[in-house]
N, C-alpha and C positions, 0 to 999 in steps of 0.2 A: 492539474498536473498535466504536463504535456506528455505525448506518447512515449518518448524516449525515457523519461523518468519512470513512467509506469512499467514499461518493458524492463527497465534495469531493476526495479523493485520486484517485479515478477520473477526475473531470473534469479535474484537473491533468494526469494521465497522457495523457488524450485530447487535451488542448490541445497538449501537447508533441508529439503524434504528427503534427501538421501540418507540422513541420519535417522536414528531410531525415533519413534513418535514422542517418547518421553523426552528426548533430547530437544526436539522441536518445541515442545511446550515449555521447557526450561528456557530456551533461547527467546521464545516468543515473550515470555514474562520479563526476562532481562531487558529485552529491547523496549517492552512497553514501559517499564520502570524508567529507563533512561529517557524515553520520549516524554513522559509525564513531567519529569524533572526539567527537561529542556524547555518544554512548552510553558511550564509554570514560570520559569525564569524569563523567558522572552516575552510573554504576555503581561506579566505583572498584573495579575487578576486581583480584584478586591475580593474579600471574603463572600460578599453577596454574588458577585460574578461567578466566582469559582464554584460556589454551591449549586448554581444553575447550570454552569457550562460543563462540568465534568460528567454528570450522568448522560447529558446529551451528546457530548463528544465520544464517551466510551461506547454508547449504542451505535453511533455513526462509524467509529473505528472498527467494531466488531462486524457490522454488516459489510463494510468495505473489505475486510480481511476475508470474510465468508465468500463474497462474490469473486474476489481475485483467486482465492485458494481453490474453492470448489469448482468454479466454472473453468478457471484456466488450467486446472489439474486435468480436466477432460480433454483439453487441446494438447497437452504435453506429449502424449504418445504419437500424435500425428505430426510432430515437429522433427521426428528422427529422419535422418537422411534416406533411410530405407523406405519409410512410410511416404515421404514426400516424393520419392522417385516412382512409387507405384500409384500415387494419387492422380485420378483423372480431373479434368476441368470442372466437372459437375460437383464432385466431392470437395474440390478446392474452393469453389464458389459458396457452397454450403457452409464449410468451415469459416470462411471469411465473414459470411453473414452472422454466424454464431459469435464470432469474435467481436464484431461491430455491435451486435446487440449487448454483450457484456460490457463493452466500453460505454454504450448509451446508458446502460443501467447504473454504471459507476458515475456517469456524468449527472444523471437525474438525482442520485442520492446526494451527491455533493451540492447540487442546486438546492434541494430541500433542506439539507443541513445548514447551508449558508442563510437561507430564508429563515429558519428557525432561530439562528444565532442573532438575527437583527433585533429581536425583542429582548435579548439578554446583554449583548455587547455593542459598544459603539463601532461604527464602520471601520475605524482605523485599527481596532484590535482584530476585527475579522480579517483584514488585509495582513496584519502582523502574524496572525495565525497561519495564513497560507505561506507566508514567507518562512515562518519558523518550521513549518512541516517540510518545506523544500529544503531548508538548510539542514534539518535533521537527517533527512533521507540521503542528502549529498554526503554528509559526514559519515553516515552509517556505511554507505557504499565505499567511500574512500577508505574507511577503517578496515572494511572487509577485504578490499583490494590490497591494502598494505599488509594484511595478515597473510594473504596468499603469496605475495612477493617474498616475505620472510621465509616462508616454507620452501619456496623454490631455490633459495640460496644454499 
């Protein structure tokens, strides 16, 4: 995923964090169910592929969410206008290094996941998975944006 998509997804996750924790878990599960259905349709996995793919994908997806949610949550308070105006160069450099480390951790996780998939799926399905994830995230963000526009009217 490129940085803009990751940032947009993070913003979506942060926005959801303003709701009650129970509401977040419900929304997370709804999104997960929609994502599973979408990926299942797009990848057209055989029963053997599916049996091996989903446990691996779920572990990857959970770890990815954990990295984004937990690590990026720590940065959230530092992004307010007030906090940024008070931040000195040393603190900004340290925050930037932490953010880069989180991005690197996400990249390495994705790389490890992709390598693990090679023994389960043909390369074309791994590429289709990447495209399907991007398409799903785009549709999710578009739907979220459309919902916000309806409320503004």
